[in-house]
C-alpha positions as MATLAB code, in Angstrom:
seq = 'MLSSTRPTRRAAARTLQATAGAAAVALALTACGGAAEGSEEGSGEDGPITLKVATFNDFGYTEEMLAEYTDEHPNVTVEHITAATTDDARSNMTTKLAAGGEGLADIEAIEVDWLPELMQYPDLFTDLADPALDGRWVDWKVQQATTPEGKVIGYGTDIGPEAICYRSDLFEEAGLPTDRAEVAELLGGESATWEDYFAAGREFVKKSDAAWYDSAAGTFQGMVNQLPAAFEDPESGEPKALGDNTEVKDIYDEITASVEDDLSAGLEQWGGDWDAGFQNDAFATMLCPAWMTGPIEERSGGVEGWDVADVFPGGGGNWGGSFLTVPASGENTEAAKELAAWLTDPAQQTKAFESAGTFPSQLEAQDSEAVQSFTNPFFNDAPVGEIFSTRAQNIDGAPYKGAHYFAIRDEVTNALNRVDISKSQDAQKSWDEAVEKAAALG';
ca = [
      -0.307    3.902    1.820;
      -3.369    1.680    1.895;
      -6.225    1.911    4.465;
      -9.836    1.045    5.030;
     -10.488    2.246    1.643;
      -7.281    1.042    0.204;
      -7.574   -2.707   -0.359;
      -4.623   -4.909   -1.364;
      -7.328   -5.944   -3.943;
     -10.742   -7.294   -3.223;
     -11.610  -10.843   -3.585;
     -12.723  -12.900   -6.305;
     -15.400  -11.202   -8.142;
     -14.268   -7.666   -7.723;
     -10.664   -8.367   -8.425;
     -11.474  -10.195  -11.695;
     -13.425   -7.048  -12.453;
     -10.248   -4.947  -11.676;
      -8.143   -7.286  -13.762;
     -10.442   -6.885  -16.682;
     -10.616   -3.188  -16.337;
      -6.905   -3.104  -16.199;
      -6.618   -4.674  -19.637;
      -9.367   -2.546  -21.148;
      -7.567    0.557  -19.752;
      -4.236   -0.319  -21.139;
      -5.823   -0.728  -24.633;
      -7.638    2.606  -24.207;
      -4.473    4.392  -23.056;
      -2.614    3.101  -26.057;
      -5.113    4.225  -28.431;
      -5.370    7.869  -26.876;
      -1.546    8.349  -26.886;
      -0.201   11.166  -24.958;
      -2.333   13.893  -23.608;
      -2.075   17.665  -24.372;
       0.201   19.651  -22.186;
      -1.731   21.718  -19.767;
      -1.045   25.399  -19.389;
       1.597   26.521  -16.950;
       0.379   29.707  -15.159;
       2.489   29.705  -12.085;
       0.926   29.784   -8.433;
      -1.895   31.925   -9.152;
       0.045   35.262   -9.188;
      -1.950   36.243  -12.331;
      -5.369   35.672  -10.707;
      -7.220   33.351   -8.465;
      -6.942   29.665   -9.176;
      -8.409   26.416   -7.633;
      -6.228   23.455   -7.406;
      -7.999   19.994   -6.767;
      -6.167   17.354   -4.893;
      -7.610   13.749   -5.405;
      -6.371   11.202   -2.707;
      -8.004    8.109   -1.190;
      -8.358    7.222    2.377;
      -6.449    9.326    4.908;
      -3.308   10.924    3.558;
      -3.147   12.907    6.766;
      -3.949   16.242    4.809;
      -5.891   18.010    7.291;
      -7.818   21.069    6.857;
      -5.319   22.977    8.970;
      -2.586   21.803    6.823;
      -4.215   22.893    3.596;
      -5.007   26.161    5.237;
      -1.499   26.901    5.817;
      -0.840   26.645    2.021;
      -3.694   28.728    1.150;
      -2.471   31.254    3.663;
       0.897   31.503    1.907;
      -0.687   31.537   -1.421;
      -3.764   33.764   -1.115;
      -4.583   33.378   -4.746;
      -4.917   29.665   -4.505;
      -7.907   27.651   -3.256;
      -7.305   23.966   -2.601;
      -9.930   21.486   -3.041;
      -9.643   18.106   -1.553;
     -11.321   15.128   -3.039;
     -11.177   11.778   -1.211;
     -12.344    8.583   -3.043;
     -14.208    6.085   -1.243;
     -11.871    3.281   -2.044;
      -8.538    2.868   -3.837;
     -10.331    0.758   -6.659;
     -12.585    3.831   -6.977;
      -9.722    6.132   -7.380;
      -7.850    4.039   -9.831;
     -10.722    3.471  -12.012;
     -11.545    7.189  -12.068;
      -8.128    8.010  -12.837;
      -7.316    5.396  -15.654;
     -10.757    6.001  -17.222;
     -10.143    9.883  -17.594;
      -6.620    9.343  -18.716;
      -7.914    7.113  -21.543;
     -10.158    9.880  -22.525;
      -7.234   12.507  -22.556;
      -7.245   13.572  -18.967;
     -10.354   15.824  -18.859;
     -11.980   15.787  -15.572;
      -8.957   14.862  -13.445;
      -7.921   16.623  -10.529;
      -4.704   18.770  -10.821;
      -3.211   16.587   -8.499;
      -3.782   12.830   -8.370;
      -2.579   10.555   -5.734;
      -1.595    7.006   -6.934;
      -0.835    3.782   -5.176;
       2.582    2.132   -5.876;
       1.235   -0.890   -7.578;
      -0.557    1.296  -10.228;
       3.137    2.507  -11.346;
       3.940   -0.501  -13.789;
       0.776    0.332  -15.902;
       0.821    4.233  -15.515;
       4.723    4.339  -16.418;
       3.907    3.001  -19.976;
       2.215    6.413  -20.660;
       4.813    9.071  -19.204;
       3.344   11.719  -21.690;
       0.059   11.769  -19.737;
       1.943   13.131  -16.648;
       3.925   16.322  -15.870;
       7.709   15.702  -15.257;
       8.355   16.507  -11.696;
      11.901   16.257  -11.751;
      13.671   19.186   -9.714;
      17.105   19.311   -8.806;
      16.071   21.370   -5.760;
      14.528   18.425   -4.263;
      17.370   15.851   -4.835;
      18.043   13.720   -1.710;
      14.541   14.459   -0.205;
      13.505   10.973   -0.495;
      14.706    7.304   -0.009;
      16.453    6.304   -3.276;
      14.328    3.488   -4.071;
      11.223    5.389   -3.676;
      12.409    8.198   -6.240;
      13.458    5.073   -8.561;
       9.856    3.483   -8.434;
       8.519    6.716  -10.097;
      11.184    7.439  -12.512;
      11.194    6.379  -16.120;
      14.092    4.815  -18.011;
      14.384    8.345  -19.743;
      14.546    9.985  -16.327;
      11.141   11.506  -16.103;
       9.739   11.682  -12.625;
       5.936   11.235  -12.634;
       5.307   11.122   -8.927;
       6.341   12.812   -5.776;
       6.611   10.281   -2.866;
       4.347   10.516    0.107;
       4.399    7.564    2.372;
       6.182    4.114    2.543;
       4.849    0.999    4.277;
       7.630   -0.403    6.423;
       6.025   -3.446    8.251;
       5.864   -4.859   11.614;
       3.491   -7.226   13.330;
       0.426   -5.892   15.129;
      -1.183   -8.259   17.650;
      -3.797   -8.485   20.266;
      -1.976   -8.665   23.701;
      -5.261   -9.539   25.553;
      -5.788  -12.540   23.137;
      -2.334  -13.529   23.624;
      -2.679  -13.457   27.442;
      -5.781  -15.611   27.184;
      -3.681  -18.279   25.270;
      -0.867  -18.211   27.653;
       1.612  -16.421   25.012;
       3.955  -13.533   26.268;
       2.330   -9.943   25.800;
       5.103   -7.618   26.240;
       6.255   -6.326   22.641;
       9.848   -7.279   22.960;
       8.979  -10.705   24.176;
       6.514  -11.130   21.334;
       9.085  -10.157   18.870;
      11.315  -12.936   20.355;
       8.363  -15.401   20.082;
       8.123  -14.788   16.532;
      11.938  -15.099   15.764;
      13.416  -11.846   16.759;
      15.919  -10.266   14.312;
      16.094  -13.687   12.369;
      12.344  -14.117   12.394;
      11.254  -16.494    9.567;
       7.771  -17.201    7.990;
       8.013  -20.613    9.553;
       8.562  -19.129   13.036;
       5.310  -16.866   12.515;
       3.142  -19.657   11.284;
       4.676  -22.086   14.012;
       3.581  -19.580   16.867;
       0.176  -19.370   14.994;
      -0.315  -23.067   15.284;
       0.492  -22.943   19.013;
      -1.896  -19.924   19.439;
      -4.991  -21.615   17.951;
      -4.633  -24.520   20.013;
      -5.420  -22.431   23.000;
      -7.640  -19.781   21.540;
     -11.252  -19.536   19.726;
      -9.664  -16.904   17.666;
      -7.647  -17.317   14.423;
      -4.005  -16.128   14.217;
      -4.193  -13.793   11.183;
      -6.918  -12.162    9.344;
      -6.439  -12.919    5.651;
      -4.454  -15.292    3.459;
      -4.614  -12.571    0.797;
      -3.249  -10.164    3.059;
      -0.478  -12.363    4.167;
       0.549  -13.048    0.748;
       0.888   -9.597   -0.018;
       3.607   -9.142    2.715;
       5.501  -12.240    1.704;
       5.487  -11.790   -2.219;
       6.744   -8.060   -1.581;
      10.064   -9.783   -0.428;
      10.780  -11.410   -3.590;
      12.973   -9.374   -5.772;
      11.109   -9.988   -8.937;
       7.948  -11.996   -8.121;
       6.026  -12.274  -11.622;
       8.355  -10.870  -14.341;
      11.840  -11.009  -15.670;
      13.629   -7.683  -14.638;
      15.916   -7.916  -17.919;
      13.162   -8.383  -20.436;
      10.086   -7.359  -18.563;
       8.269  -10.572  -19.661;
       6.080  -12.310  -17.336;
       7.434  -15.430  -15.873;
       5.073  -18.519  -16.494;
       3.170  -18.954  -13.153;
       3.248  -22.881  -13.458;
       6.947  -22.794  -13.298;
       7.290  -20.040  -10.500;
       8.635  -21.981   -7.638;
       9.287  -18.934   -5.379;
       5.594  -17.761   -5.728;
       4.027  -21.396   -5.491;
       6.153  -22.148   -2.246;
       4.584  -18.925   -0.589;
       1.284  -20.129   -1.751;
       1.628  -23.696   -0.465;
       2.989  -22.153    2.964;
      -0.166  -19.890    3.432;
      -2.603  -22.507    2.093;
      -1.201  -24.968    4.557;
      -1.679  -22.345    7.463;
      -5.372  -21.928    6.107;
      -5.944  -25.833    6.535;
      -4.513  -25.541    9.966;
      -7.143  -22.785   10.915;
      -4.599  -20.018   11.223;
      -6.661  -17.689    9.015;
      -9.798  -16.014   10.051;
     -10.830  -16.237    6.384;
     -11.874  -12.775    5.973;
     -11.871  -10.355    2.975;
      -9.663   -7.245    3.838;
     -11.668   -4.209    3.522;
     -14.936   -6.056    3.525;
     -17.585   -5.864    6.050;
     -16.881   -9.090    7.742;
     -13.394   -8.142    8.044;
     -14.507   -4.619    9.809;
     -16.668   -6.659   12.190;
     -13.720   -9.175   12.883;
     -11.884   -6.488   14.841;
     -15.037   -6.166   17.244;
     -15.533   -9.884   17.392;
     -12.065  -11.100   18.474;
     -11.616  -12.750   14.971;
      -7.895  -12.837   14.966;
      -4.808  -11.884   16.994;
      -2.222  -10.730   14.557;
      -1.834   -9.215   11.183;
       0.826   -7.872    9.064;
       1.035   -4.250    9.926;
       2.573   -1.732    7.535;
       2.696    1.791    9.320;
      -0.275    2.947    7.682;
      -2.432   -0.116    8.780;
      -2.263    1.392   12.405;
      -5.234    3.936   11.353;
      -7.479    1.395    9.787;
      -7.133   -0.855   12.898;
      -7.782    1.650   15.353;
     -10.727    3.102   13.145;
     -12.480   -0.518   13.265;
     -11.425   -1.317   16.894;
     -13.126    1.403   18.915;
     -13.671    0.128   22.400;
     -11.486   -2.901   21.949;
      -8.229   -2.764   24.149;
      -5.271   -4.857   23.724;
      -3.608   -3.892   20.364;
       0.108   -3.481   20.300;
       2.954   -3.468   17.594;
       6.043   -5.733   17.766;
       9.183   -4.612   16.279;
       9.611   -7.595   14.075;
       8.680   -9.051   10.669;
       9.293  -12.424    9.299;
      11.759  -12.551    6.546;
      13.630   -9.601    7.162;
      12.242   -6.083    6.080;
       9.276   -5.706    4.060;
       7.464   -2.690    2.366;
       3.785   -2.920    1.569;
       2.218   -0.084   -0.089;
       3.192    3.548   -0.366;
       1.750    6.244   -2.495;
       2.713    9.234   -4.701;
       1.328   12.486   -5.940;
       0.995   13.097   -9.732;
       0.244   16.098  -11.810;
      -1.590   14.889  -14.773;
      -0.265   16.718  -17.973;
      -3.737   17.725  -19.034;
      -4.381   20.104  -16.094;
      -4.800   23.828  -16.541;
      -2.208   24.697  -13.868;
       0.365   22.325  -13.892;
       3.165   24.354  -12.500;
       1.077   25.607   -9.758;
      -0.006   21.965   -9.067;
       3.449   20.890   -9.094;
       4.353   23.417   -6.417;
       1.522   22.271   -4.188;
       2.590   18.602   -4.730;
       6.165   19.648   -3.652;
       4.778   21.208   -0.655;
       2.606   18.326    0.442;
       5.592   15.910   -0.003;
       7.985   18.357    2.244;
       9.331   16.778    5.230;
       7.454   19.039    7.481;
       4.014   18.195    5.866;
       4.852   14.498    5.811;
       5.874   14.587    9.415;
       2.490   16.104   10.451;
       0.589   13.581    8.070;
       2.413   10.636    9.952;
       1.199   12.283   13.293;
      -2.169   12.518   11.958;
      -2.731    9.438   10.145;
       0.171    7.075   10.787;
       1.664    7.417    7.018;
       5.257    6.807    7.376;
       7.146    9.523    5.436;
       9.346    8.567    2.640;
      11.558   11.630    3.327;
      14.888   11.169    4.813;
      14.658   14.402    6.971;
      11.201   13.568    8.089;
      12.179    9.969    9.174;
      15.017   11.424   11.291;
      13.014   14.015   12.788;
      12.320   14.193   16.655;
       8.719   14.391   15.920;
       8.636   10.979   14.183;
      11.350    9.317   16.131;
       9.709    9.952   19.528;
       5.824    9.520   18.333;
       3.853    6.987   20.359;
       0.597    5.791   19.652;
      -2.049    5.671   22.768;
      -4.416    3.200   21.013;
      -1.454    0.811   20.684;
      -0.613    0.527   24.227;
       1.689    3.716   23.847;
       3.850    1.694   21.446;
       6.579    3.764   20.238;
       5.577    3.458   16.624;
       7.984    6.201   15.267;
      10.922    4.224   16.452;
       9.515    0.793   15.673;
       8.596    1.783   11.918;
      11.924    3.696   11.581;
      13.745    0.510   12.441;
      11.500   -1.432   10.048;
      12.217    0.941    7.208;
      15.963    0.503    7.715;
      15.485   -3.237    7.077;
      13.968   -2.671    3.586;
      16.350   -3.579    1.014;
      15.231   -1.626   -1.992;
      11.890   -2.032   -4.254;
      11.122   -5.185   -5.867;
      10.743   -5.103   -9.496;
       7.136   -4.713  -10.647;
       6.551   -4.423  -14.323;
       3.353   -3.942  -16.663;
       2.113   -7.537  -16.021;
       2.507   -7.453  -12.199;
      -0.865   -6.160  -11.219;
      -2.900   -8.817  -13.156;
      -0.734  -11.901  -12.319;
      -0.681  -10.873   -8.686;
      -4.541  -10.658   -8.760;
      -4.860  -14.243  -10.059;
      -2.790  -15.537   -7.378;
      -4.826  -13.572   -4.764;
      -7.945  -14.791   -6.454;
      -6.717  -18.429   -5.911;
      -5.978  -17.653   -2.357;
      -9.380  -16.331   -1.841;
     -11.167  -19.385   -3.188;
      -9.459  -21.581   -0.598;
      -9.459  -18.911    2.231;
     -12.906  -17.169    1.953;
     -15.218  -18.857   -0.372;
     -13.753  -22.342    0.287;
     -15.081  -23.214   -3.053;
     -11.663  -24.950   -4.307;
      -8.857  -26.889   -2.573;
      -5.365  -25.403   -2.782;
      -4.225  -27.348   -5.761;
      -7.237  -26.885   -7.886;
      -7.304  -23.298   -7.186;
      -3.697  -22.766   -7.987;
      -4.168  -24.831  -11.217;
      -6.909  -22.435  -12.201;
      -4.544  -19.262  -11.537;
      -2.017  -20.795  -13.707;
      -4.440  -21.145  -16.542;
      -5.717  -17.701  -16.014;
      -2.415  -16.230  -15.876;
      -1.367  -17.751  -19.184;
      -4.383  -16.383  -20.699;
      -3.287  -12.801  -19.977;
      -0.675  -12.959  -22.800;
];
């Protein structure tokens, strides 16, 4: 799950800081080695304990939900800590892991794109493998958090099946269809391509003062996630030379061409201008993983017209998704493991979806009547449960993301931001800079 405080990654300066931080953290983690195993005192039977759960944004963990757990476990107090942004959460977690884990919560939520880095240090996490939970999640979700040796470092929360969210009122003003089924056909239907999506955008901007989509970097995230192995060789784990990476360069060229044609609103996702753009009719569509419905609604108070089309260019796509980990340095790792399993139970994940739009990775939850029949009043009563279930069925596994993915992806994102947001370079010069900086990463 990503959200208002859960950016794909921030633009130029902040992204460079994050990349530099990632390198520093990797060195620090290598230096510190494994963390000491925490005590395993069970679920509070021997006395009262407090379990801290650290998340970011809205995981759908309401006070009522957590009260259910404490009612069932009277010796356990659950303290929920929410970071302001994902960058804040990641920085806090990796910094403390590098220091041996002291100060970490008993349960730490992580975003899927952190996994390649964290999986290099499995001893820092409690093994969550449990035969009793086999079959709970879609297979590829479990595989993402499983080391080659079979250690499971995270229980899956949500996944991010993608559709297209759109402003039906802006479509109507531009003379485009507004019915969600007709919009899906406009964008190519079951065989939708990115060429279809951008072509519709070029027609739209001829007739509207609004842009077609919000952010080049956000659009890139959806497109690059469809590549089986965008930046690294799955066999060796070694990075591909960005200058020779024609798959990524083709995506980059397609997006920057659309920027030149004024399809992008040129907004930094999760920034203040992006927030304001929802109120200012700045754009008409955006790539929309299930969790994005919450941030859209949060920023669009008083704005009517948002809807969801059951379509996604290029087939299925997954953007984001999170896990709950149990740091090995915790004092109550067994109790924390039990709580993490409960929070990722299908019943809880169904409630989280209803509360925050986080589409569950649990098969039973996906098939539940509560999810399948769920509609979202803000999005014109769109049957979002059914739509995102269909989108989830089109996801063909998870792309390969190794230890170099995060840093290389950020360099391409920076390049797009220089073209789209700061407009400080043309597309070719910005790409050349990304190639140079990616090569310097080693």
